[in-house]
C-alpha positions in Angstrom: 59.6 -3.8 -41.0 59.4 -4.8 -44.8 57.9 -1.6 -46.6 56.5 -1.2 -50.1 57.1 2.4 -51.2 55.2 3.8 -54.2 56.4 7.2 -55.0 57.0 8.6 -58.7 59.1 11.5 -57.8 62.6 10.0 -58.1 64.6 12.2 -55.6 61.9 11.8 -53.0 61.7 8.1 -53.6 65.4 7.7 -53.1 65.4 9.9 -50.1 62.6 8.0 -48.3 64.3 4.6 -49.1 67.7 5.9 -47.9 66.2 7.2 -44.7 64.1 4.2 -43.8 66.8 1.7 -44.5 69.2 3.7 -42.2 66.3 3.2 -39.6 66.7 -0.5 -40.0 63.7 -1.3 -42.4 63.7 -3.1 -45.6 62.3 -1.1 -48.5 61.1 -2.0 -52.0 60.5 1.0 -54.1 58.2 1.4 -57.2 57.4 4.5 -59.4 54.3 2.9 -61.0 51.2 1.7 -59.4 50.6 -1.2 -61.6 54.2 -2.7 -61.1 53.9 -2.1 -57.4 50.5 -3.9 -57.3 52.0 -6.9 -59.2 54.8 -7.0 -56.7 52.5 -7.1 -53.8 50.6 -10.0 -55.1 53.8 -11.8 -55.0 55.5 -10.7 -51.9 54.3 -9.8 -48.3 54.8 -6.4 -46.7 54.2 -5.1 -43.1 53.5 -1.5 -44.4 52.6 0.4 -47.5 53.6 3.9 -48.1 51.7 5.2 -51.2 51.6 8.4 -53.1 48.2 9.0 -54.8 49.0 10.6 -58.2 51.4 8.0 -59.7 51.4 6.5 -63.2 49.7 3.1 -64.0 47.3 2.9 -61.0 46.7 5.6 -58.5 47.3 5.0 -54.9 43.6 5.1 -53.9 42.6 2.5 -56.6 45.7 0.5 -55.5 44.3 -0.1 -52.0 40.7 -0.7 -53.4 42.2 -3.4 -55.4 44.2 -5.0 -52.6 40.9 -5.1 -50.6 39.2 -6.9 -53.2 41.8 -9.5 -53.0 41.2 -9.7 -49.2 44.8 -8.4 -48.8 45.0 -6.0 -45.9 48.2 -4.0 -45.0 48.6 -1.0 -42.9 49.0 2.0 -45.2 50.2 5.5 -45.0 49.5 7.9 -47.8 52.0 10.6 -48.7 50.4 13.1 -51.1 50.3 16.8 -52.2 46.6 16.5 -52.5 44.6 18.5 -49.9 41.1 18.1 -51.3 38.9 16.8 -48.4 37.2 14.3 -50.8 40.5 12.6 -51.6 41.6 12.6 -47.8 38.2 11.2 -46.9 38.4 8.5 -49.4 41.8 7.5 -48.2 40.6 7.1 -44.7 37.3 5.3 -45.9 39.6 2.9 -47.5 41.3 2.1 -44.2 44.5 3.9 -44.5 46.3 4.3 -41.2 47.7 8.0 -41.7 47.8 10.6 -44.3 51.0 12.7 -44.6 50.9 15.9 -46.7 53.8 16.8 -48.9 56.2 18.5 -48.4 57.0 16.7 -45.0 60.2 16.1 -43.0 61.5 12.7 -43.1 61.6 12.5 -39.4 57.9 13.2 -39.3 57.4 10.0 -41.5 59.5 8.1 -38.9 57.1 9.2 -36.3 54.2 7.9 -38.1 55.9 4.6 -38.7 56.6 4.4 -34.9 52.9 5.0 -34.3 52.1 2.1 -36.6 54.6 -0.3 -35.0 53.2 0.6 -31.5 49.6 0.1 -32.6 47.8 -3.2 -33.1 48.3 -2.7 -36.8 51.6 -4.6 -37.1 52.3 -7.3 -34.5 55.6 -6.5 -32.7 56.5 -10.2 -32.7 55.3 -11.1 -36.3 57.2 -13.7 -38.3 56.7 -13.9 -42.0 56.5 -17.5 -43.1 55.5 -17.2 -46.7 53.6 -15.0 -49.2 50.5 -15.0 -47.2 51.2 -16.7 -44.0 52.6 -15.1 -40.9 53.0 -16.1 -37.2 52.0 -13.9 -34.2 54.4 -15.1 -31.4 52.7 -12.9 -28.9 49.4 -14.7 -29.3 50.6 -18.0 -30.7 48.5 -17.5 -33.8 49.0 -18.5 -37.3 47.7 -15.7 -39.8 46.7 -16.0 -43.5 46.6 -12.5 -45.1 46.2 -11.2 -41.4 43.3 -13.5 -40.5 43.7 -16.1 -37.7 43.6 -19.7 -38.8 41.8 -22.3 -36.7 44.2 -25.1 -35.6 44.1 -28.0 -33.1 46.2 -27.5 -29.9 48.8 -30.0 -31.3 48.9 -28.3 -34.7 49.3 -25.0 -33.0 52.4 -26.3 -31.1 53.9 -27.8 -34.3 53.6 -24.3 -36.1 54.9 -22.6 -33.0 58.0 -24.9 -32.9 58.6 -24.6 -36.6 58.0 -20.7 -36.9 60.5 -20.0 -33.9 63.0 -22.1 -35.7 62.7 -20.6 -39.2 65.6 -21.7 -41.4 66.7 -24.6 -39.1 65.6 -28.2 -39.3 63.5 -29.3 -36.4 64.2 -33.0 -35.7 61.7 -35.7 -34.5 63.2 -35.6 -31.0 62.4 -32.0 -30.6 58.8 -32.6 -31.8 58.5 -35.4 -29.1 59.9 -33.0 -26.4 58.0 -29.8 -27.3 54.7 -31.0 -28.8 54.2 -34.4 -27.1 55.7 -33.4 -23.9 58.1 -36.3 -23.9 55.5 -39.0 -24.4 56.5 -42.1 -26.2 55.6 -41.4 -29.8 57.1 -42.8 -33.0 58.1 -40.9 -36.1 55.3 -42.1 -38.1 52.8 -40.4 -35.6 54.6 -37.2 -35.9 54.8 -37.4 -39.7 50.9 -38.1 -39.8 50.2 -35.1 -37.6 52.4 -32.8 -39.7 50.9 -34.1 -42.9 47.3 -33.2 -41.6 48.5 -29.7 -40.7 50.1 -29.3 -44.1 46.8 -30.3 -46.0 45.0 -27.8 -43.9 47.1 -24.9 -45.2 46.6 -23.0 -48.3 50.4 -22.8 -49.1 53.2 -25.2 -49.0 55.0 -23.8 -46.1 56.4 -26.8 -44.2 59.4 -28.6 -45.8 60.0 -32.3 -45.3 63.6 -32.9 -44.8 63.9 -36.8 -45.5 65.0 -38.8 -42.5 65.7 -35.8 -40.3 62.5 -33.8 -39.7 60.7 -30.6 -41.0 61.5 -26.9 -41.3 60.0 -23.6 -42.5 62.5 -21.7 -44.6 62.9 -18.0 -44.3 61.0 -16.2 -46.9 
């Protein structure tokens, strides 16, 4: 998973990052809530690990602001706060879990495993851009986690491109996979891809002149 960690205690921040990266996750770390918030508006993450009492913007306000932007990411709070009002607010904001400091890093790993096994993070989830992702299990294009309505042919095009991220998909592949080997010219394929691109809110599909199309790895 790609994880954003917001924790202002330097030693704990570094320990969590080192531990999670050893577990195979990619971790971007921040000590200031405002800087983390700006980063999240520019990048996509599968999970947030947030302390509450941090400089710039506290962890609870952080999640409130994200929801105002219609950005929903599974969140685990790590905090020394034990006030039931703070804990209640965290859950009311939709956090997945709340871990009280001090805690063992293996306990955090167990909480992450629970998130990965839940429906919060799709197990076959491909990131396509800042806001777009593709759920292979359900053949669904997602924008900020919300399913996008596509025609059957558009869904097949996205499926083919998403499963081949970083590789050029040529016109012959489109003919075989999307048009089921029917006789179709390149202009027809280009027109269908163009309609799909116009329906999307980000420029995800790249036109490789004379060869085909691709979605680059973010």
